[in-house]
C-alpha positions as CSV (number, residue, x, y, z in Angstrom):
1,M,0.0,0.0,0.0
2,T,1.1,3.5,-0.7
3,P,1.7,6.0,2.1
4,R,-1.4,7.8,1.0
5,A,-3.5,4.6,1.3
6,W,-2.0,3.9,4.7
7,R,-3.0,7.4,5.9
8,L,-6.5,7.0,4.5
9,A,-6.9,3.7,6.2
10,L,-5.6,5.1,9.5
11,L,-8.0,8.0,9.2
12,A,-10.9,5.6,8.5
13,V,-10.0,3.4,11.5
14,L,-9.8,6.5,13.7
15,G,-13.2,7.7,12.4
16,L,-14.8,4.3,13.2
17,L,-13.3,4.3,16.7
18,V,-14.6,7.9,17.3
19,A,-18.0,6.9,16.0
20,A,-18.1,3.8,18.3
21,G,-17.0,5.8,21.2
22,L,-19.7,8.5,20.6
23,W,-22.3,5.8,20.3
24,S,-21.2,4.1,23.5
25,M,-21.3,7.5,25.2
26,W,-24.9,8.0,24.0
27,Q,-26.0,4.6,25.3
28,W,-24.2,5.0,28.6
29,Q,-25.7,8.5,29.3
30,Y,-29.2,7.3,28.3
31,A,-29.0,4.4,30.7
32,Q,-27.6,6.6,33.4
33,A,-30.3,9.1,33.0
34,G,-32.9,6.3,33.0
35,R,-31.5,4.9,36.3
36,E,-31.6,8.4,37.8
37,A,-35.2,8.9,36.7
38,E,-36.1,5.5,38.2
39,R,-34.5,6.4,41.6
40,H,-36.4,9.7,41.6
41,A,-39.6,8.0,40.7
42,Q,-39.3,5.4,43.5
43,T,-38.8,8.2,46.0
44,R,-41.8,10.1,44.8
45,L,-43.9,7.0,44.6
46,A,-43.1,6.3,48.3
47,L,-44.1,9.8,49.2
48,Y,-47.4,9.7,47.2
49,T,-48.2,6.3,48.7
50,T,-47.7,7.6,52.2
51,T,-50.1,10.5,51.6
52,L,-52.7,8.2,50.0
53,Q,-52.6,5.7,52.8
54,G,-52.7,8.5,55.4
55,A,-55.8,9.9,53.7
56,L,-57.6,6.5,53.7
57,E,-56.5,5.3,57.1
58,R,-58.1,8.4,58.7
59,F,-61.5,7.0,58.1
60,A,-60.9,3.2,58.3
61,Y,-62.1,2.9,61.9
62,L,-65.0,5.2,61.7
63,P,-67.7,3.0,60.0
64,G,-67.1,0.2,62.5
65,L,-67.2,2.6,65.4
66,L,-70.5,4.2,64.3
67,A,-72.1,0.7,63.5
68,R,-71.7,-0.3,67.2
69,Q,-73.5,2.8,68.5
70,P,-77.0,2.0,70.0
71,L,-78.6,5.0,68.2
72,V,-77.5,3.6,64.8
73,Q,-78.8,0.1,65.7
74,A,-82.0,1.5,67.0
75,A,-82.6,3.4,63.8
76,L,-82.6,0.1,61.9
77,L,-84.9,-1.6,64.4
78,D,-87.3,1.4,64.4
79,E,-90.1,0.7,61.9
80,V,-92.0,4.0,62.5
81,G,-89.0,6.4,62.1
82,I,-88.8,7.8,65.6
83,F,-85.0,8.0,65.5
84,D,-84.6,9.1,61.9
85,A,-84.2,12.9,62.6
86,Q,-81.8,12.2,65.5
87,V,-79.7,9.8,63.5
88,N,-79.6,12.1,60.5
89,A,-78.3,15.0,62.7
90,H,-75.8,12.7,64.4
91,L,-74.4,11.5,61.1
92,A,-74.2,15.1,59.7
93,E,-72.2,16.2,62.8
94,V,-69.8,13.3,62.6
95,A,-69.3,13.9,58.8
96,E,-68.5,17.6,59.4
97,R,-66.1,16.9,62.2
98,S,-64.3,14.0,60.4
99,G,-64.1,15.6,57.0
100,A,-66.0,12.8,55.3
101,E,-68.1,13.7,52.2
102,A,-71.0,11.7,53.4
103,I,-72.1,9.0,56.0
104,F,-75.2,7.0,55.3
105,L,-77.1,4.1,56.8
106,M,-78.7,1.3,54.7
107,D,-81.2,-1.3,55.9
108,A,-81.1,-5.0,55.2
109,E,-82.4,-4.3,51.6
110,G,-79.7,-1.8,50.8
111,V,-82.1,1.2,51.0
112,T,-80.7,4.3,52.7
113,V,-82.7,5.2,55.8
114,A,-80.4,7.9,57.3
115,A,-77.7,10.1,55.8
116,S,-75.5,13.0,56.7
117,N,-76.6,14.8,53.5
118,H,-80.3,14.4,54.3
119,A,-81.0,18.1,53.9
120,T,-79.3,18.5,50.4
121,E,-80.8,18.1,46.9
122,D,-78.6,15.1,46.2
123,S,-79.4,13.3,49.4
124,F,-78.9,9.5,49.7
125,L,-82.2,9.0,51.5
126,G,-84.4,6.4,49.8
127,H,-81.8,5.3,47.3
128,R,-80.9,1.6,47.0
129,Y,-77.2,0.7,46.9
130,S,-77.3,-3.1,47.3
131,F,-75.6,-3.4,43.9
132,R,-72.4,-1.8,45.3
133,P,-69.6,-4.1,46.4
134,Y,-69.1,-2.1,49.6
135,Y,-72.6,-3.1,50.6
136,R,-72.3,-6.8,49.6
137,D,-68.9,-7.2,51.2
138,A,-70.0,-5.7,54.5
139,V,-73.1,-8.0,54.6
140,A,-71.0,-11.0,53.8
141,E,-67.7,-10.3,55.7
142,G,-68.6,-7.4,58.1
143,R,-66.5,-4.8,56.2
144,G,-66.3,-3.5,52.7
145,E,-64.5,-0.9,50.6
146,F,-64.8,0.3,47.0
147,F,-64.0,3.3,44.7
148,A,-66.7,4.5,42.3
149,I,-68.5,7.4,40.8
150,G,-71.5,8.2,43.0
151,S,-74.7,7.2,41.2
152,T,-76.6,9.9,43.1
153,T,-74.2,12.8,43.1
154,G,-72.0,12.0,40.1
155,R,-68.9,12.7,42.2
156,A,-66.2,10.0,42.6
157,G,-65.1,8.8,46.0
158,Y,-63.7,6.0,48.2
159,F,-66.4,4.1,50.1
160,V,-65.7,2.1,53.3
161,S,-68.4,0.3,55.1
162,A,-69.2,-1.9,58.1
163,A,-72.1,-4.2,59.0
164,V,-74.5,-3.1,61.7
165,T,-75.4,-6.0,64.0
166,G,-77.4,-6.4,67.2
167,G,-80.7,-7.8,66.2
168,A,-82.2,-11.1,67.4
169,E,-81.1,-12.8,64.1
170,S,-77.5,-13.5,63.1
171,A,-77.9,-11.6,59.8
172,P,-76.8,-8.0,59.9
173,L,-79.5,-5.3,60.5
174,G,-77.9,-3.2,57.8
175,V,-74.7,-1.4,56.6
176,L,-73.2,1.9,57.5
177,A,-71.1,3.4,54.8
178,L,-68.7,6.4,54.6
179,K,-67.7,8.2,51.5
180,V,-64.3,10.0,51.3
181,S,-63.6,12.5,48.6
182,L,-60.0,12.2,47.2
183,E,-60.3,15.3,45.0
184,S,-58.0,17.4,47.3
185,L,-55.4,14.7,47.1
186,Q,-55.6,14.7,43.3
187,E,-55.4,18.5,43.3
188,S,-52.2,18.4,45.4
189,W,-50.7,16.0,42.8
190,R,-51.7,18.4,40.0
191,R,-50.0,21.4,41.8
192,A,-46.8,19.4,42.2
193,G,-46.5,19.4,38.4
194,E,-45.6,15.7,38.1
195,K,-47.4,12.9,36.1
196,V,-48.9,10.7,38.8
197,L,-51.7,8.1,38.3
198,L,-53.6,5.7,40.6
199,S,-55.2,2.7,38.8
200,D,-57.6,0.1,40.2
201,A,-57.2,-3.7,40.0
202,N,-58.6,-3.6,36.4
203,G,-56.0,-1.0,35.3
204,V,-58.5,1.9,35.1
205,V,-57.1,5.3,36.2
206,I,-59.2,6.5,39.1
207,L,-57.0,9.5,40.2
208,S,-54.5,11.5,38.1
209,S,-52.5,14.7,38.3
210,R,-53.9,15.4,34.8
211,P,-57.7,15.3,35.0
212,E,-58.2,14.4,31.3
213,W,-56.4,11.1,32.0
214,R,-59.0,10.0,34.6
215,Y,-61.2,7.0,33.8
216,R,-58.9,5.8,31.0
217,R,-57.5,2.3,31.0
218,L,-53.8,1.4,30.9
219,G,-54.4,-2.0,29.3
220,E,-57.1,-4.1,27.7
221,L,-60.2,-5.1,29.8
222,S,-61.5,-8.6,29.6
223,P,-65.2,-9.0,28.8
224,G,-65.8,-10.3,32.3
225,A,-64.1,-7.4,33.9
226,L,-66.0,-4.9,31.7
227,A,-69.3,-6.6,32.5
228,E,-68.5,-6.5,36.3
229,I,-67.7,-2.8,36.0
230,R,-71.0,-2.1,34.2
231,D,-73.0,-4.3,36.7
232,Q,-71.6,-2.4,39.7
233,R,-72.0,0.9,37.9
234,Q,-68.5,1.8,39.1
235,F,-67.8,4.4,36.5
236,L,-71.4,5.0,35.3
237,D,-71.3,5.8,31.6
238,E,-67.6,6.6,31.2
239,P,-66.4,5.1,27.9
240,L,-63.1,3.9,29.5
241,H,-60.9,4.7,26.5
242,P,-57.2,3.6,26.5
243,L,-54.8,6.2,27.9
244,G,-52.2,5.3,25.3
245,E,-50.2,2.6,23.7
246,R,-47.7,0.3,25.4
247,L,-44.6,0.1,23.3
248,A,-42.2,-2.8,22.9
249,D,-39.6,-1.2,25.2
250,G,-42.1,-1.0,28.0
251,T,-42.7,2.8,27.7
252,L,-46.2,4.3,27.5
253,R,-47.1,6.7,24.7
254,T,-50.1,8.8,25.5
255,G,-52.5,10.3,22.9
256,S,-53.4,8.8,19.5
257,D,-52.1,8.5,16.0
258,G,-48.6,8.2,17.4
259,L,-48.3,11.9,18.2
260,G,-48.4,11.7,22.0
261,E,-45.6,11.9,24.5
262,R,-43.6,8.9,25.7
263,F,-43.2,8.0,29.4
264,L,-41.4,5.5,31.5
265,D,-44.2,3.9,33.6
266,L,-42.8,3.2,37.1
267,S,-45.3,1.7,39.5
268,L,-45.7,0.7,43.1
269,P,-48.5,-1.7,44.2
270,Q,-50.8,-0.4,47.0
271,A,-52.4,-2.3,49.9
272,T,-55.9,-1.1,49.1
273,L,-58.2,-3.0,46.6
274,G,-55.3,-4.0,44.4
275,W,-54.6,-0.4,43.4
276,T,-51.3,0.6,41.8
277,M,-49.6,4.0,42.0
278,H,-47.9,5.0,38.7
279,Y,-45.2,7.7,38.2
280,L,-44.7,8.7,34.5
281,A,-41.3,10.0,33.8
282,P,-41.0,11.7,30.4
283,V,-38.6,9.9,28.0
284,R,-37.7,13.1,26.1
285,P,-35.3,14.5,28.9
286,L,-33.5,11.2,28.8
287,Y,-32.9,11.6,25.1
288,V,-31.9,15.2,25.6
289,S,-29.4,14.2,28.3
290,A,-27.9,11.5,26.0
291,R,-27.8,14.0,23.1
292,N,-26.0,16.6,25.3
293,A,-23.5,14.0,26.3
294,L,-23.0,13.0,22.7
295,L,-22.5,16.7,21.7
296,A,-20.1,17.2,24.7
297,A,-18.1,14.1,23.6
298,A,-18.0,15.3,20.0
299,G,-17.0,18.8,21.2
300,A,-14.3,17.3,23.4
301,T,-13.0,15.2,20.4
302,L,-12.9,18.3,18.2
303,A,-11.2,20.2,21.0
304,L,-8.5,17.6,21.2
305,L,-8.0,17.8,17.5
306,L,-7.7,21.6,17.7
307,L,-5.5,21.2,20.7
308,G,-3.1,19.1,18.8
309,L,-3.0,21.6,16.0
310,W,-2.5,24.4,18.5
311,L,0.4,22.6,20.2
312,R,2.1,22.1,16.9
313,E,1.8,25.8,16.2
314,R,2.9,26.6,19.8
315,Q,6.1,24.8,19.4
316,K,7.1,27.1,16.5
317,R,6.5,30.2,18.7
318,Q,7.9,28.8,21.9
319,R,11.4,29.9,21.3
320,L,10.4,33.4,20.4
321,R,8.3,33.7,23.5
322,D,11.2,32.4,25.7
323,R,13.4,35.0,24.3
324,E,10.9,37.8,24.9
325,A,10.3,36.5,28.4
326,R,14.0,36.5,29.2
327,I,14.3,40.1,28.0
328,I,11.3,41.1,30.1
329,R,12.6,39.2,33.1
330,E,15.9,40.9,33.0
331,A,14.2,44.3,32.7
332,N,12.0,43.5,35.7
333,E,14.9,42.4,37.8
334,R,16.7,45.7,37.1
335,L,13.5,47.6,37.9
336,E,12.9,45.6,41.1
337,A,16.4,46.4,42.2
338,R,15.9,50.1,41.7
339,V,12.5,50.0,43.5
340,A,14.1,48.1,46.4
341,E,16.8,50.7,46.6
342,R,14.4,53.6,46.6
343,T,12.2,51.8,49.1
344,Q,15.0,51.5,51.6
345,E,15.8,55.2,51.1
346,L,12.1,56.1,51.8
347,E,11.9,53.9,54.9
348,A,15.1,55.5,56.3
349,A,13.6,59.0,55.7
350,Q,10.3,57.9,57.2
351,A,12.1,56.6,60.3
352,E,13.9,59.9,60.7
353,L,10.6,61.8,60.3
354,V,9.0,59.7,63.0
355,Q,12.0,60.3,65.4
356,A,11.9,64.0,64.6
357,G,8.2,64.0,65.4
358,K,8.9,62.4,68.7
359,L,11.5,65.0,69.6
360,A,9.2,67.9,68.5
361,A,6.3,66.4,70.6
362,L,8.7,66.1,73.5
363,G,9.5,69.8,73.4
364,T,5.9,70.7,73.2
365,M,5.0,68.4,76.1
366,A,7.9,69.4,78.3
367,A,6.8,73.0,78.3
368,G,3.3,71.9,79.5
369,I,4.7,69.6,82.2
370,A,7.4,72.0,83.7
371,H,5.0,73.7,86.0
372,E,3.8,70.3,87.2
373,L,7.3,69.8,88.8
374,N,7.0,72.9,90.9
375,Q,3.8,71.9,92.7
376,P,5.1,68.5,93.9
377,L,8.4,70.1,95.0
378,S,6.5,72.7,97.1
379,G,4.4,69.9,98.6
380,I,7.6,67.9,99.4
381,R,9.0,70.9,101.2
382,T,5.8,71.4,103.2
383,F,5.4,67.8,104.1
384,A,9.1,67.5,105.0
385,A,8.9,70.5,107.4
386,N,5.7,69.2,108.9
387,G,7.2,65.8,109.4
388,E,10.2,67.3,111.1
389,R,8.0,69.3,113.5
390,L,5.9,66.2,114.2
391,L,9.0,64.1,115.0
392,A,10.2,66.9,117.3
393,R,6.9,66.8,119.2
394,G,7.0,63.0,119.5
395,R,4.3,62.2,117.0
396,P,6.0,59.6,114.7
397,E,2.6,58.2,113.4
398,A,1.5,61.5,112.0
399,A,5.0,62.2,110.6
400,E,4.9,58.8,108.8
401,A,1.8,60.0,106.9
402,N,3.7,63.1,105.8
403,F,6.6,61.0,104.6
404,Q,4.2,58.7,102.7
405,R,2.8,61.7,100.9
406,I,6.4,62.8,100.1
407,Q,7.0,59.3,98.6
408,A,3.8,59.6,96.5
409,L,4.8,63.0,95.1
410,C,8.3,61.7,94.3
411,E,6.7,58.8,92.4
412,R,4.6,61.3,90.5
413,Q,7.7,63.3,89.5
414,D,9.4,60.1,88.5
415,A,6.4,59.2,86.2
416,L,6.6,62.7,84.6
417,I,10.3,62.4,84.0
418,R,9.8,58.9,82.4
419,Q,7.1,60.3,80.2
420,L,9.6,62.9,78.9
421,K,12.0,60.1,78.0
422,L,9.6,57.9,76.0
423,F,9.3,60.5,73.1
424,A,13.0,60.5,72.3
425,R,13.7,56.8,72.3
426,R,12.7,53.8,70.3
427,G,11.0,50.9,72.1
428,D,11.9,47.5,70.8
429,R,10.9,45.4,73.8
430,Q,8.1,42.9,73.5
431,E,6.4,42.0,76.8
432,A,2.9,41.6,78.3
433,V,1.7,45.1,79.1
434,D,-1.4,46.0,81.1
435,L,-3.1,48.5,78.8
436,A,-5.4,49.8,81.6
437,E,-2.4,50.5,83.8
438,R,-0.7,52.4,81.0
439,L,-3.9,54.3,80.4
440,D,-4.0,55.4,84.0
441,F,-0.5,56.7,83.8
442,V,-1.2,58.8,80.7
443,L,-4.5,60.1,82.2
444,E,-2.5,61.2,85.3
445,L,-0.1,63.2,83.0
446,L,-3.1,64.8,81.3
447,D,-5.1,65.3,84.5
448,E,-4.5,69.1,84.7
449,R,-5.5,69.6,81.1
450,L,-8.7,67.6,81.6
451,A,-9.5,69.8,84.6
452,E,-8.7,73.1,82.7
453,Q,-11.0,72.2,79.8
454,G,-13.7,70.8,82.1
455,V,-13.8,67.5,80.3
456,S,-16.3,64.9,81.5
457,L,-14.4,61.6,81.4
458,V,-16.4,58.3,80.9
459,R,-14.3,55.2,81.4
460,P,-16.1,52.0,82.4
461,E,-13.9,49.3,83.8
462,P,-13.5,46.3,81.5
463,P,-14.8,43.0,83.0
464,G,-12.5,40.1,83.8
465,P,-8.7,40.1,84.2
466,P,-6.6,43.1,83.1
467,P,-6.4,43.6,79.3
468,R,-2.8,42.8,78.4
469,V,-1.2,43.3,75.0
470,L,2.2,42.3,73.6
471,G,4.3,45.3,73.1
472,D,6.7,48.0,74.5
473,P,5.3,50.0,77.4
474,L,7.0,53.2,76.3
475,R,5.5,53.0,72.8
476,L,2.1,52.1,74.1
477,E,2.2,55.2,76.4
478,Q,3.2,57.3,73.4
479,L,0.3,55.9,71.4
480,L,-2.2,56.6,74.2
481,T,-0.8,60.1,74.8
482,N,-1.1,61.1,71.1
483,L,-4.7,59.8,70.9
484,L,-5.9,61.5,74.0
485,R,-4.1,64.8,73.2
486,N,-5.7,64.7,69.8
487,A,-9.2,64.2,71.4
488,L,-8.6,67.0,73.8
489,D,-7.5,69.3,71.0
490,A,-10.8,68.5,69.3
491,L,-12.8,69.4,72.5
492,G,-11.3,72.9,72.7
493,G,-14.2,75.4,72.7
494,V,-16.9,72.7,73.1
495,A,-19.6,73.8,75.6
496,A,-19.9,70.5,77.5
497,P,-16.8,68.5,76.5
498,R,-17.1,64.7,77.0
499,L,-14.4,62.1,76.5
500,E,-15.2,58.4,76.4
501,I,-12.5,55.7,76.8
502,R,-13.4,52.0,76.5
503,L,-11.3,48.9,76.7
504,R,-12.7,45.5,75.8
505,R,-11.5,42.0,74.8
506,Q,-12.4,40.6,71.4
507,V,-11.3,37.0,70.8
508,E,-7.5,37.2,70.7
509,R,-7.3,41.0,70.6
510,V,-7.7,44.0,72.9
511,V,-9.7,46.9,71.5
512,L,-9.3,50.5,72.7
513,E,-12.0,53.1,71.7
514,V,-11.5,56.8,72.2
515,A,-14.6,59.0,71.4
516,D,-15.4,62.7,71.9
517,N,-18.3,65.0,71.3
518,G,-16.3,67.6,69.4
519,P,-16.9,68.9,65.8
520,G,-15.9,65.6,64.2
521,I,-13.7,65.0,61.2
522,E,-14.4,66.2,57.7
523,E,-15.2,63.4,55.2
524,A,-12.5,64.5,52.9
525,A,-9.9,64.3,55.7
526,L,-10.8,60.8,56.9
527,S,-8.7,59.1,54.2
528,H,-5.6,61.3,55.0
529,L,-5.7,61.3,58.8
530,F,-2.7,59.0,59.2
531,D,-0.5,60.6,56.5
532,P,2.6,62.4,57.6
533,F,2.4,66.1,57.9
534,F,-1.4,66.1,57.4
535,T,-3.2,68.3,59.9
536,T,-6.5,70.1,60.2
537,K,-5.2,72.5,62.9
538,A,-4.2,76.1,62.3
539,V,-0.6,76.9,61.3
540,G,1.7,76.6,64.3
541,D,-0.7,74.4,66.3
542,G,0.6,71.0,65.1
543,L,3.1,69.3,62.8
544,G,0.7,66.6,61.5
545,L,2.9,63.8,62.9
546,G,0.9,62.7,66.0
547,L,-1.6,60.3,64.3
548,F,1.1,59.3,61.8
549,I,3.3,58.1,64.7
550,C,0.2,56.3,66.2
551,F,-0.3,54.5,62.9
552,G,3.4,53.4,62.8
553,I,3.3,52.2,66.4
554,V,0.1,50.2,65.8
555,Q,1.5,48.7,62.6
556,D,4.7,47.7,64.4
557,L,2.7,45.9,67.1
558,G,0.7,44.0,64.5
559,G,-2.5,45.8,65.2
560,H,-5.0,48.0,63.3
561,I,-6.2,51.6,63.8
562,A,-9.3,53.3,62.3
563,A,-11.2,56.5,62.7
564,G,-14.7,57.8,61.9
565,N,-17.5,60.2,63.0
566,R,-20.2,59.4,65.5
567,E,-23.9,59.7,64.5
568,T,-24.5,61.8,67.6
569,G,-21.6,64.2,66.8
570,G,-17.9,64.0,67.4
571,A,-15.2,61.5,66.3
572,W,-14.0,58.1,67.3
573,F,-10.7,56.3,67.1
574,R,-10.5,52.5,67.5
575,V,-7.2,50.6,68.1
576,A,-7.1,46.8,68.0
577,L,-3.9,45.2,69.3
578,P,-2.9,41.5,69.6
579,G,-3.5,40.2,73.1
580,A,-0.6,38.8,75.1
581,P,-0.3,35.0,75.1
582,E,-0.2,33.2,78.5
583,E,3.6,32.7,78.5
584,A,4.2,36.4,77.9
585,I,1.8,37.3,80.7
586,H,3.6,35.0,83.2
587,A,6.9,36.5,82.1
588,G,5.5,40.0,82.6
589,E,4.3,39.3,86.1
590,S,7.9,38.4,87.1
591,H,9.3,41.5,85.5
592,V,10.0,44.6,87.7
593,E,9.7,47.9,85.8
594,R,12.6,50.2,86.4
């Protein structure tokens, strides 16, 4: 064979393999969809069977219970009709309470002598029903049941009956029957949008989610069965046409002339009167599913073919792309080196700005604290002189109280001096810090300013153990000082200044909230609050580094800071810092602050 012939033969074999594979895919998907439809149908059949049995079992006990009542038995023994009105009223009341369509009492001849519908135009009174199986079975076996179209009302229903005994003879006095309407059950099937049928022992559809399918037969009726149906007047004058044609593959095609829809007929036998529940699953979706799978497989085959062609073309361009990628990579590396160099320069400049901001804030703060040193020194002199006089007079207990006050004032001066140091140094220590304790220290430093501005301080105590965070005490004090000074600046000139400070624990974090009732923050300024040298104060009142330093401290400690305006007026700042782990807390408890 020539090479061309070999290629043609290979293509033919591949074509046959592809066709066989696509056909197998179609068959597999059709079978898979059929199994899935069958599983769904069995589930729905079980549900519909449960609802049907529940609807029937509600009334199964009632005829036998009523048949044993003395009033019912007396009505059959009463030849002059003394109890008729009382029995009619009793049956009407029971029918209304139970939900039965009708309850009626027949004598030994099958003539109705009492009925719950005695007052209606289609009353059962006086009608003979001895031809009905539910009457015959009750007389012969004590109980009967039957489904039929009512010969008096023309409405279909399920009849259940019981023999009434109690006379002197062994034969029953009569039969009490109860009619149950299943129309509401059929309507619920229709609303569900599924194809559900209930057929009797002869294959005649007695309930259907599609009303036009009712009283049609699913198969052929034998002459004997048809004669029995006519004799019992089960379906009155209904022609009992076939519902459709049963095909060779077991599917059911409804309609006529071969133009109807095909269904998978999945059924479940019932415990009542040889009934069978049918669930009709349309065949068309199965073919659609198989067709879609076939198209998907064909598309995948075509995609593989195109992929092969694309890979072949890709090989030609791969070298060119590799060369371009190498050039771009080298250019990116040079650019990244330049960016890293500039970033280091910017970080160094930023660190210098932060340190300069600390020193500038130190100068501003030192001027405000200087006069604080004079008052403790005057107090120390006074308490020392008083202590000396008290010792001279032999009153050491009173002198001891003066010396304790001198010690407290010295500790206050020490705290003020330590506060001056924290602005000019970097804090690199990481330890468990009691944030509430640091807040007390900062508030002590700002106590005079709070008093001068007449600020009302609201600070509820956080529940539970002290809120501890992992960080440097000096930097945390600097953070708190800047936030509180910023809030006090905003409260300048406010009629009734109010400052709220709240500490709370939130999972593994400690959250600090500082809120005031000042004028708030302009919306345009919110996005720039933490930028360096950004300030909303007048020239000379601030450098614009306070909140920038706060932002840097919070970031270094692995936290988050945010700001916004309150609905009631004023601004809020929220700082979330990582809580200290247990080992850090134990280490902090053994550490003595110097």
